[in-house]
N, C-alpha and C positions, 0 to 999 in steps of 0.2 A: 931519254918517253916515260912521263907519270905513267904513275898504276893506271891511274883511271882510264888512259890512253890503250893501255893491254887488255880491260875487260870486253869478252866475250858477248856476244848473243847468239841465242839456236835459231838462223836465218827457217830450218827446213830439215824432215823429221818423215823419213819414207824410204822407197824405193832404193836400194842403191843404182841403178841405174837411168832413173829420173836424177837423182842426186846427180849424177855424171855431166848432165846437158845445165845445171843450174853453175856448178861447178866453170864448165867451158863459159856461159855467156858474163861469168864475173870474170874469169878470167881475160876475157877480152875488155874487160873497161877495168882491168890492175890491180883486182883485188884474186887470192888468193885465200880463199875458203879453209876450215880445219873442217877434215870429215873426221868423224866419231864413231867407227862399228864395235860397239858394243857384244856382237856376238862371234867376231870374229877373234876379236881380244879375248873373250871368256873358250873358245874350242881352242886358242894358241896355246891356253893356261892351262888348260888339261879339262875342263868342267864349261859346262853350259850354260847359256843364259840368255837372255836378251829376243831379238824378233830376227830370225835367216833374212838377210839381203836389205836389212833395214837400217837406215844409218842417219845421221845428224849430223849439220853443219851449223858452223860457226863462222862467226866475222865478230871482228875488235868494233866496237860500241861505236868507234869515231869513223868508221866506212860506212855505216847503214845510210847516212842521207845519201851519200854516192851510189850504192846498191839498189836500196830499197827501188825505182822506180824498174830496174830490171828483173830483182826480183818477184812483183807485184808481175809483171808484162807475163814473163818464166810460168807462173804459179794460176794466172791464166788459161796457158795457152795449153797447159797441161790437164785444167779441169781440174785443179785444187782450188782453186779460190774463186 
């Protein structure tokens, strides 16, 4: 795989609970997003930073065309778009 196909793009930033719903929908179409939770990481390291219960979801750039409709539909359903 080329490096460009492994580049990621952020598709969502928000509550952990809502992120899990989007992850589930993306899993249904064969995409496994990367979840980043800076607050959880900082707590484990012994200091605090970031926003509690806020996560960021990323997917590979080459997955965006397949995921775009699912992302947009979900965000509309939860009132984020």
